[in-house]
N, C-alpha and C positions, 0 to 999 in steps of 0.2 A: 749592216748600215742600211738605212732607208735609200730607196732609189732618188736619183737626183731629180726626177720630174715630180716626184712626190713632195720633195722638200721645197722644190721651186714652188709649188702650189701652196704650200704652208707658208711659205715667204711672203707670196703675194697676199695672202690672207692678213699676215701679220703686218704688213705695209699698209693695207687698207685699215685696219684697225688703229694703227699709229697715226694715220692721217686724220682719222674721225676724233681721236683723242686730241690732236693738235687744233682741229676746228672748234672743238668743245674749251679747250684751253683759251683759244683766242675770244671766243664769245665771252666766257667768264671774265677775262681780262678787259673785255669791253664794257660789259656790265660794271665792273669795280670803277672804271674811268667816268661812266655815265653818272653812277651814284655820288663819286666825288665831286663831280661838276655840280650836281644838284644840290649838294651840300654847301659848295661855294657860293652858288646864287642865293641859296636861302640864308647864309650868312650875311652876303651883300644886302639882300633885302632887309635883314634886321638891322643891320649898321645904318642903311639909309632911313629907316623907319625911327631909329633912336636920334638921328640928326634931326629928323622932322619934329620930334618930340622936344628936343631942346631948343629948337627954334621958336617953336610955338610957346613952349615954356617961358622963353625970355620975353615973349610979348605979353605973358599973363595967360594963364590956363586955369580954367574952372575945375573943381575935383572931380566932377562927374566925367569931364572929357579926359582929364588925368588918368582916372580908374579904367576908362575904356582903353586907353593907350596901353596901361599896364596889363590889362587882360590880354589884350591882342599879343603882347609882348610875350607873355606868359604860354599863350598857344603857340606861338611862334618858337618859342624854347622846347616846347613839347615836340613840334615836328622836327627841330633839329635833333633832338635826342633820338627820335625814330629813324631819321636819315643816318645818323651814326650806326644805329644798329643795323640798318640796310647794307652800310659799308662793311661792317664786321662780317655779316653773313656773306656779303658777296666775295669778301676777301678769302673766307673759309673754303668756300666753293671753287674759287680760283686755285687755291692750294690743293685742294682734293683733285681737281683736274690736271694740275701739273704732275701730281704724283701717278694718276693714270697714265698720263702721256709719256712721262719717263719709264713706267713700268712696260708699256707698249713698246716703247723705243728699244729698251733693253731686250725684250723678247725678239723683236726683230733683228736685232743685232747678233744675238746668240744664233739665232736661225741661219742668218747670212754667214757667220763664222762655221756654222755645220756644212753648209753648201760648199764654203771654200774647202774644207777639209774633205769632203766627199770628192770633189773635183780634182783635188791633188792625188788622192788614194787611186781614182781612176786614171789619172795620168801616169802614175807609178806602175799601176798594173798594165797598161798600154805599152809604157816603155819596156817593161819586162817581157812581153810578148814580142815586141818589135826585136828585142836584143836576142830572144831565143830563136825567132825565125832567121835573124841574120846568122846566128851560130850554126844552125841546122843548114841553112845555103852553103856556108862556108865549109863545113864539113862535107857536105855532098860534093862540093867543088873538089875538095882534097881527095875524097875517094876516087871520083871520077879521074882525076889527073894521075894518081897512083895506078888506077887500073889500066890507064892508057899507057904508062910508063912501062908496066909489066908486060903489056902486050907487044910493046916494041922491043 
């Protein structure tokens, strides 16, 4: 088994890797939220623009102005489609970051488990040594007592 100090160094490195993966996951999640907020704002802007078109349409609207409104709505729809693509990409990146974080967490947990196993093995070894020393001490005491009794 590897020495405990070496395992603890590996555990520290694994913990740092897990923390970095967690930070990257957080950033990816924040990006998803930002992209979704941007989409909401664009949808609200589109809705407001449509209300404005309807209001102006009820007052009477020339075909050229209506055509400009329609062109702008078409461009806005294109921007919304692009924004949905950004959201999809951001969510994919978020899932990838979640996977990397999960893998780093599992690796750190495995190393922690190995360290605990190593500590238990060392403790068992120390306990056996202590028992052996205690047995030796008891045996020596018995021998001394028997030798003392023989001399008397």
